VMD Tcl script that draws the C-alpha trace (Angstrom):
set ca {
  {40.26 43.72 -38.79}
  {40.64 39.97 -38.74}
  {40.94 39.79 -42.50}
  {43.96 42.11 -42.54}
  {45.61 40.16 -39.77}
  {45.08 36.91 -41.69}
  {46.53 38.40 -44.85}
  {49.59 39.71 -43.03}
  {50.04 36.38 -41.26}
  {49.84 34.46 -44.53}
  {52.32 36.86 -46.12}
  {54.81 36.49 -43.28}
  {54.51 32.69 -43.38}
  {55.08 32.72 -47.14}
  {58.16 34.89 -46.71}
  {59.49 32.63 -43.97}
  {58.97 29.54 -46.12}
  {60.70 31.24 -49.04}
  {63.63 32.27 -46.87}
  {63.98 28.76 -45.45}
  {64.34 27.22 -48.91}
  {67.97 27.58 -49.90}
  {69.05 26.97 -53.49}
  {71.28 23.96 -53.95}
  {74.94 24.59 -54.70}
  {75.46 24.02 -58.46}
  {78.94 22.59 -57.88}
  {77.59 20.08 -55.35}
  {74.90 18.98 -57.80}
  {77.52 18.72 -60.55}
  {79.71 16.46 -58.40}
  {76.69 14.37 -57.38}
  {75.75 13.85 -61.01}
  {79.36 13.06 -61.95}
  {79.67 10.35 -59.28}
  {76.30 8.80 -60.09}
  {76.99 8.77 -63.83}
  {80.33 7.01 -63.24}
  {79.32 4.47 -60.58}
  {75.69 4.07 -61.77}
  {73.81 3.23 -58.55}
  {70.15 2.34 -59.20}
  {68.62 3.73 -56.01}
  {69.35 4.53 -52.37}
  {69.38 0.86 -51.37}
  {71.87 0.08 -54.12}
  {74.08 2.93 -52.87}
  {74.14 1.35 -49.42}
  {75.04 -2.05 -50.87}
  {77.80 -0.51 -53.01}
  {79.26 1.28 -49.98}
  {79.32 -1.99 -48.02}
  {80.85 -4.00 -50.86}
  {83.56 -1.47 -51.72}
  {84.48 -0.76 -48.10}
  {84.74 -4.48 -47.33}
  {86.86 -5.12 -50.43}
  {89.08 -2.15 -49.62}
  {89.68 -3.35 -46.07}
  {90.52 -6.85 -47.27}
  {92.97 -5.53 -49.86}
  {94.68 -3.21 -47.38}
  {95.17 -6.07 -44.92}
  {96.40 -8.32 -47.75}
  {98.86 -5.60 -48.77}
  {100.18 -5.31 -45.22}
  {100.61 -9.08 -44.98}
  {102.33 -9.19 -48.37}
  {104.73 -6.44 -47.30}
  {105.53 -8.25 -44.05}
  {106.02 -11.67 -45.67}
  {107.65 -10.74 -48.99}
  {109.65 -7.66 -48.02}
  {110.13 -7.34 -44.28}
  {110.71 -11.04 -43.55}
  {111.66 -12.02 -47.09}
  {114.59 -9.64 -47.14}
  {116.45 -12.05 -44.84}
  {116.46 -14.75 -47.52}
  {117.20 -12.63 -50.61}
  {119.63 -10.11 -49.12}
  {117.80 -6.90 -49.96}
  {120.65 -5.05 -48.28}
  {122.66 -5.61 -51.46}
  {120.19 -3.48 -53.46}
  {121.77 -0.01 -53.87}
  {120.06 3.00 -52.37}
  {117.50 4.80 -54.48}
  {118.77 7.48 -56.83}
  {116.02 9.86 -55.66}
  {116.46 10.43 -51.94}
  {119.06 7.73 -51.23}
  {116.45 5.47 -49.57}
  {117.05 1.85 -48.64}
  {114.85 -0.76 -50.35}
  {112.82 -1.30 -47.18}
  {112.05 2.43 -46.98}
  {111.18 2.54 -50.68}
  {108.71 -0.32 -50.14}
  {106.84 1.95 -47.73}
  {107.12 5.09 -49.86}
  {105.61 3.38 -52.92}
  {102.19 2.48 -51.39}
  {102.05 5.91 -49.75}
  {102.56 7.56 -53.14}
  {99.94 5.29 -54.71}
  {97.34 6.22 -52.05}
  {98.02 9.95 -52.35}
  {98.04 9.81 -56.17}
  {94.71 7.98 -56.16}
  {93.24 10.55 -53.79}
  {94.38 13.55 -55.83}
  {93.34 11.97 -59.14}
  {89.92 10.97 -57.81}
  {89.13 14.38 -56.34}
  {90.44 16.11 -59.45}
  {88.27 13.92 -61.68}
  {85.05 14.52 -59.75}
  {85.64 18.27 -59.33}
  {87.09 18.80 -62.79}
  {90.28 20.21 -61.24}
  {93.26 20.03 -63.59}
  {95.79 20.97 -60.90}
  {94.87 18.04 -58.66}
  {94.98 15.65 -61.63}
  {98.41 17.06 -62.51}
  {99.70 16.37 -58.99}
  {98.17 12.89 -58.99}
  {99.76 12.04 -62.32}
  {103.17 13.26 -61.16}
  {102.98 11.19 -57.97}
  {101.97 8.15 -60.02}
  {105.03 8.53 -62.26}
  {107.26 8.91 -59.20}
  {105.83 5.70 -57.72}
  {106.39 3.90 -61.04}
  {110.03 5.04 -61.05}
  {110.65 3.64 -57.57}
  {109.00 0.36 -58.61}
  {111.07 -0.07 -61.78}
  {114.32 1.40 -60.48}
  {115.93 -1.93 -59.44}
  {115.48 -3.29 -62.99}
  {116.23 -0.04 -64.82}
  {119.28 0.99 -62.82}
  {120.77 -2.17 -61.32}
  {119.81 -5.13 -63.51}
  {123.37 -5.59 -64.76}
  {124.76 -6.15 -61.27}
  {121.75 -7.78 -59.56}
  {119.96 -9.60 -62.42}
  {117.38 -11.92 -60.83}
  {117.41 -10.09 -57.51}
  {116.51 -6.86 -59.32}
  {113.57 -8.54 -61.04}
  {112.43 -10.06 -57.75}
  {112.66 -6.70 -55.97}
  {110.63 -4.95 -58.68}
  {108.07 -7.76 -58.75}
  {107.46 -7.62 -55.01}
  {106.86 -3.87 -54.87}
  {104.82 -4.03 -58.08}
  {102.40 -6.53 -56.53}
  {102.25 -4.35 -53.42}
  {101.49 -1.23 -55.47}
  {98.73 -2.98 -57.46}
  {96.98 -4.24 -54.32}
  {97.24 -0.86 -52.60}
  {96.02 0.86 -55.78}
  {92.87 -1.25 -56.00}
  {92.30 -0.87 -52.25}
  {92.59 2.92 -52.56}
  {90.15 3.03 -55.49}
  {87.59 0.95 -53.58}
  {88.02 3.06 -50.45}
  {87.67 6.33 -52.36}
  {84.54 5.12 -54.19}
  {83.00 4.01 -50.89}
  {83.68 7.43 -49.35}
  {82.22 9.18 -52.41}
  {79.06 7.06 -52.29}
  {78.73 7.74 -48.58}
  {78.99 11.47 -49.33}
  {76.37 11.12 -52.11}
  {73.96 9.41 -49.73}
  {74.46 12.02 -46.98}
  {74.16 14.93 -49.44}
  {70.91 13.67 -50.95}
  {69.41 13.15 -47.50}
  {70.49 16.61 -46.39}
  {69.33 18.45 -49.53}
  {66.20 16.38 -50.05}
  {67.02 15.59 -53.67}
  {67.30 12.32 -55.58}
  {69.83 12.34 -58.39}
  {69.33 8.80 -59.66}
  {68.43 8.42 -63.35}
  {64.78 7.68 -63.96}
  {64.32 4.12 -65.18}
  {60.76 4.72 -66.30}
  {61.70 7.39 -68.82}
  {63.08 4.84 -71.29}
  {60.39 2.98 -73.18}
  {61.05 -0.48 -74.67}
  {61.92 -0.58 -78.34}
  {58.88 -0.98 -80.54}
  {56.46 0.43 -77.94}
  {57.31 4.11 -78.17}
  {53.77 5.06 -79.27}
  {52.04 3.24 -76.43}
  {50.91 5.14 -73.36}
  {52.64 4.15 -70.12}
  {50.43 2.31 -67.61}
  {48.67 4.32 -64.92}
  {49.15 7.56 -66.87}
}
mol new
graphics top color blue
foreach p $ca { graphics top sphere $p radius 0.5 }
foreach p [lrange $ca 0 end-1] q [lrange $ca 1 end] { graphics top cylinder $p $q radius 0.2 }
display resetview
């Protein structure tokens, strides 16, 4: 009965093919769409270029931040007497320690806020917002709490850590976007899907009634 064997073989192959096709995780597709809608890559090649550009910019900003900290805070403290700045109200940290805590808070806040935004997680956004406010307090504390006794030194202290926080913030955003785009690229290759918006679906204004070429 060759016919029966063929039918059973075809049936088993069909079942195996059906079993091997796994449905895509809806949450993964949602995150993919969210990232692509925000960053707007055109195609896979553009994703690669965006990863390279953002990673390079992030690395440059992180190195610039480290150099700024070393020149303006670590070495600069010898000229402006940062030891006269009172300890922080929260934690009793010296100014040098605070200058390290601030960029750490900025990086963590950016990470929590970014993940919370892409996943739609309110708790992570709440934590990120709280850490951002804490970093802002440490930045402004010399002016808010000690301007009367330090005056210009308080402004200079706040200005130095503010510049540091801004550079680290932009570096963290670029780094996080590069990591997200790298995840998008790996996910699309793994799942065999392409989530980029179709550029051919939009017809030019005034030619809506014309048939597209090669239809």
